[in-house]
N, C-alpha and C positions, 0 to 999 in steps of 0.2 A: 504493500500500500504506500509506504513512505517513498519507495523507489519511483512509483508512478507519479507522485506529486512533484518529485524533483524534476522529472522530465518536463512536466507541464510548466514549471517555473522557468526552466531554461528556454522553452519555446516562446514564452511570453516576453522574456527579457531580451531575446535576440534582436527583434526589430527596434527596441528602444536603444540598444547599443549601437546599431547601425545608424540610427538617426543622430545619436550623439556624436559619432565619428564624423558624419557628414557635416554637422553644424560646426564642429571645431575646424574641419578642413576648409569650410567656406570662409570662416573668420581669418584663418591663416593666409588664404588666397587673396584677400582684399589688401590693396596697397594704401595705407593711410597717408594723407598729405596734411601737414600741419605747419604752423608757423605764422606769427603775427605779420611778418613781412612777405609772406608768400603769395604770389598771384598765380592763379590756375589758368592755363591756356586750354580751353575746351576744344576737343578735336573729335571728328567722327571715328568710329571704331576701326575703319579700314585705313586710317592714316598712320603711317609709321612715324615714330617720334624723331627718327633720324633723316627724314626726307628734307631736301633743301628748303622747302617752304616753311617747315617748322623750325629748322635751324636758324633761318633769318630772324624769326621772332625771338628765339632764345639768345642768339648772339647780340641782337640789338638791345635786348633787356640787360644782358650782362654788361655791355658797354656803358649803359646808363646807371649801373649799380643796382639794378632791380633783380629780385629773385623770382623767376618765373618757372613754373613746373608744368609740363604738359599732362593732360588727363583726358581719358577717353569718355565719351558720352555714357557708356554703360557703367563706368565707375561713378560718374556724377549722379546717375539715376539709382545706383545701388543703395538701398536703405541701410545696408550693413557697412557701407563705406564711411570712414571718418575723414571728411574733407574740410578741415578747419583752415581757412586762409583769409587773407585780407580782401580778396575779391576774385572774380572770374572774368576773363577776357574771352569774348566771343568773336573770333577773327572772321573776316569776310571771304576771301578767295578760297580758303581751305575748309570753310564750313558754310557753304551756301545752302545745303539741304538740311531739313529737320522735320521730324514728325511732330504731331500734336502733343505726344507724351513729353518730349523734351521741352517744347514751348511751355507747357504747363508747369514743369519742374522749375524752369527759369523764373516764372512768375512767383512760385512758392518760395524760391530762394531769396528773391528780392524782398518779398513781403515779410519774411522772417528776419530781415536785417542784413541780408547779404548785399555786397556791392558788385554790380555788373557793368562791364564796359562792352557795349555793342558797337562793332566796327562796321560802318557803312551799311551794306546790304547783307550782312550775315544772317543766315537762316531764313532768307526770304523765299527760298524754293521749298516745295514739298519733296517727298522722296522720289517722285516721278520727274523732278526737274522742271516743274511748272510753278508759276507765281499763283498763290491762292487769290481768289477774287477780292477786290477792294485794295486795302493797304496792307502793310506788313502785319503779321500776327503779333509782333512785338511793339506796335505803335503805341498802344495803351500803356505798356510798361515803361517805355522811354519818354512818354509825354509829348510826342509829336507824330503826326501822320507822315509816313514816308513810304517809298516803294510803290507809288501810285501809278503803276504801269497801265492799269485799265483806263485811268483817267487821262494821262498825259502821253501815253504811247511813246513815240520816238522823241518827244520833247522833254522827257524826264530829266535829261542831263545834256548840257551843251558845253563844248570847249570854248573858252574865251581867252583873251590876252589881258595882261596887267601892265600898266606903265606908271612910273612915279619916280621920286627921288630915292637915292640909296637909303636915306634916313627913314623915309616912309616905308620902304620894303622891310627894313629891320623892325620897325614898330609893329607891323602887322604880320610879321613872321613869314614872309615870302622868301624862299631861298633864291640865290643868284640864278639867273637864266629863266626864271618863271615870271609870269605876269598875270594881272587881273584887269579886265575891262570895266570901266566905270560908265554906266549909262546915265546920261543926263536928260531928264524929261522936262519940257517947258511947254507952255501953251501961248504962243504969240498970236496976236490978232492979225498980223500981216505976214506975207511970205518973205523969203530972202534970207541972207546970212545973219545969224544971231550970235554975237560973242557973249561969253560968260566966263566966270572963274570958279574953279572947284577948290574949296577949302579942304586941304588934305589932313591937317592936324596942327596942334600947337607947335610953334617954332619952325614950321615947314612952309616954304613959299607956296602960295596958291598956284594951281595949274590952270593956265588959260586955254580955253577951247572955243571953237566956233562951229555952230551947227547951222545946217541949212533947213529953213522952215518952209513948209508948203502953205499955200493960202488956206484960210479957214474954210472948212467944209460945212455946208449947210445941210441939216437933216431933212428939212422940208424940200429944199431945191435939189439936193444931190443924192441923198440916201433913199428917201421914200420912192422916188421914181424908179430906182432899181427894183424895189420890191413890187411895185405896180406892174412892171413889165416881165418880171421873171419869177415871182414868188407867190403872188396872191391867188393864182389859179389853184394852188394846193393848200395854202395857209391863209384862212382856215379851210378845213378843220384839222388837217393832219398835225400830229404831235401836240395838239392843244395849243397851237401857235397861230395867232391872228396878226397878219402883217398888213392889214388894210389901213388906209389913212385914218388918223385920229386915235387909233388904239395901238399901233405897232410899237411906238416908243416905250410905252408903259409895259409892254410884254417882253421887252428885250433888255433894257438897261437895269443891271443889278437884279435880274429876275432869274431864279433857278430854272435850269433846263429840266423839263419833265422826263426826258429820255436819258439824260446823262447827269442826274443829280449826284453829288452836290455842285457840279460845275455850273457856272453862271453863263447865261446867253451872251451878254455883253458886259465886260468889266472895263469901266472907263480907264483910259491910259494903258491898257494891257491887252492888246490883240492876241498875244500868245495863249492867254488863259480864257479867251472869249470863244464860246462854242460857235457863235455866228461866223466869226472870221475863219476859224479852223475848218468849218463845214464848207464854206464857199472857196477856200484856198485848197481844200483837199489834203489837209495835213493832220486829220484826226477826227475823233468823235463820229465814227461810222462812215457811211458813204458820202461822197461829195454832193453838194447841192449847188444849183438846182439839178434835179434828176435829168438824165438824158445824156446824149453823147457830147453836147456842147456846153462846157462850163462858161461861167461869166468871163468876159474879156478881162485881161490883166489890169487894164486901166480902171475898171470898176472895182475890182478886188482891192487895188491900191487905194481907191477912194474910201472904201469902207474901213480899211486899215488906218488911214490918216484920220478919219472921223473918230475912231476909237482912241487913237493916240492923242488927239486934241481934247479928250475928255468926254467923248460921246454926248455932245451937247444937244439939247432939244431946241435947235435954233432954225 
């Protein structure tokens, strides 16, 4: 009898022993990262820590006297992992893809007091290499909407040039050989050359520039006739947009586009972010308008653009 009971006890204890061994083995397999001055460089699991892209980060940090340690997503997500550090760096070019589980963990990390550095468009792709609809899934976390590829398409980023004195370049942190363009907007009442000066900063001489202004565009005499001849046969009623005389202006300027919300149909002084201009110019927000094989002549497109640049006045 006693012998039978002994066998039963051994049979019951065997699974428990296996579980205990497995638990200890899992703890020993986790690599803890700690240190008040340690920054974690978060990397996808398939990225080797010795690849050149990772070494660039680690070498640059070392040159600046920073202690940066790479860590894989799986270790960051592991509830048994002890990752006590000063903060987490989310790099862009080597961490473009992320699933919703990782995104959720990043939110929890920050909300529990963690410091997160999101670099440019890190984790803006899903695992299939596509941009999720709308803006970045990290927009709420970082406090600014970005990666608005659905809204701005090819105009999300543009290359520009910068000019200025050497002192100004030092003040704003632009390295030698690089430049930034300063766009000056003004609303003259007449056409022709318009000189002005740009105040760069304290103790730095103003930069003199001269712009060429076009004559003031009239909404009633120049813009509404374009709608009358090319747009009012469809608007109304299409897209909830009425471009007939007397109501068209109120339906355009500072009015949210029903089809491309939250984009604005006409943003004064800003044709690039105006749905109307982008539609007639064929540079975004769906198909080009007006529909058909013949777009508006470039002279009329330029007239709409100049009207917007001049403040989209109801004149």
